[in-house]
Steps between C-alpha positions, in 0.01 A plus 500: 500500500160657566656849480659407165168381360325815624766722341466303177127541492531880561752518216261309269213726603706813417630350178147439373418867551831682442690258270797498737674206327462660160639832626793321665578314180466801268681755721744279686589140433441517123609857446816434304818708529802477267801327653734754343450791740715648776446660841388829340165336420435477874470878529125483442445294813748714695305810392167346606644400843649846551160651426358264762754634751392852413136415558563327836737767636271772365204356696699514824615860430142596411390419857702793639543740211289825510428665161496856634764768433517579874564141610624300199877572556490417872286188444772362270821621665404482866196282561587220254874520545529533880168427673357201307659163566705403193353798313851581379524154350176534302607843376842371395339205318256734322766754408753247374238302311369821336846565363613144423178425315611745227840334474314172438266668249795647305684164496180330385448762229858497372495119494189513282666743261825305486332169417230646273217384725265768362499358145283257297174472686641620832410864451230494769747357752719805443214753502349360820845508656545866403157579644621340825815716486298821465258400778786405733653842421173674596482289816859589593446868438176512704681315783789745491255778592377333818790562748440874433866593521674771306567292192150354509349849489726651237515192275116506511505869409734448202335190360142637521620823331573283190127475447486877428619405150782752484394807303140375505500612864220261598536585865131432557576132432794509742283651770232239437756220544635655818161612634665835583749751365784320672535146641302474820245292683290423192814411304628264772159333544459439126844346463440293814183353339687431177789333678310275741190413300458582131850436360558172690173370352613597151840334556340176619276500194792566266711225658218254436469629142880482448511137615199431275680640194793270576282188485407500132819579300715332769823634648786590270840325539867598489555415136163632370432149367149418381389198704213267416364491856245232428762262363752586771235452775409163348863385520522615861185309596635188331805510727737635231603792713844542343360518151227745598576872486248594769440448871178543702462823692416311818700351662811516274525862389339625820775337705757700302302817562490427873880449505550844343246640742698359794816683382297816443361489856853482642599816309167672572509457876870589505394840359205523743720449811830656396460741206140622508619866480548471120119493469441805719602848383657694789332824381165329561575478876427876513130577528331659194541877479339684209708810574843326485597358163772232507812605302459197269169324437516146356282189503592147614775320302256297286354823350827682450553394138165645384548809719831566333335487160267780617765734644744604224237637261273804509166458674291394196767290328590338831134398560473352146829309552384381839166384352677313219729329752199376702322335206787404269563155647131404454565502123811282510327191347384713207816700424719191508446397139719193507329154486806355678413375851848452645712637785676831437847338475379320183344806337798709387413872511213440743759391759672839465162677524410308817820587685483865390148500646613349834803735533291802410242409765772471762657835401156670516441350841836623638456849354144526628633506857755774427428875484406613144796734452820523302620181335230295671234690307688453171547127557133471595397669173714259297371195688137614463542553124662155466203344680252672272695388189509136613147438374560607140840327517328172595274520197803544268708230675220240489402580143859425396484182701179408319670540162788279603 
């Protein structure tokens, strides 16, 4: 009893100074979530937890990794994998999480597009989410450099060459980024700093910002229905839970999230223990050699769609197309001109646009792994042009929807 009273007094002391009860009410027990949502809305929590796994496993790997071109490869493939107790497990967790996190991001993104969760006051939710996507991409790319295998070296060479600007030939900028004429010690050290310090800080800040943007306009629902949250919350508090269209985030919605998270962990650790090789390119188990170019250079699967947009065109046109592909999705809330906040299956032509977009992304991803020759190059060109035309097509489709 005395311990309970002491804990209560500590809680009251903290509440007077940090408004703990108010924060709990505003961000948890009285943060209202629409009833009409499915398991796809749990992807945000799954993504946050996966990032947590990346942080924890990354800290353990950091204890033994050496950011030096002479020792980086051996520190990953020998020291961590064979000499450190359970080092293989932490590397598998980190590698699988680094790949799976993009699958979760894409599901989260496509869910938002399908249900129109970027419309009517939710623009900042979408933009902050896209900033997270870009930052996660930079984090993944910088991490891909660290094992210092063949694909690490040559992918770094190809991607940094993009900063030359094609015919602008801004190789001085490329050398400044690398710290040398070719990737070396300075290059590896800079990307190590980005990967373990700067970019994780930015991601943490953006996650907080993303959750903050969710708090004001509230979460969207499956039908795109406009809910009077104040009235619905009042009904719930009065005990009329069946009549209310909302539930509290904690504990009701959070329990659903945790259930989805439990299923996710089963699948995640199945991959970690039995199919971790999908997240580790076999070419990258050869140490980096600047004098031996791999027959086919390609990035990880989550970058393949944008890489394929770059490849089929000439140098300058390819760079422009690649740049458009990177920023196009940021403008989705502004090029969708329809006022209709509804799922794609209720939006006529938009449903067709959405599935063309998904199929085209899958085709670009598949082709990005294949050599750019023969029919593969022709198909890549068609798929890249289709992707670039999807933006103007969305304007036309949604303007027609607006008139209806």
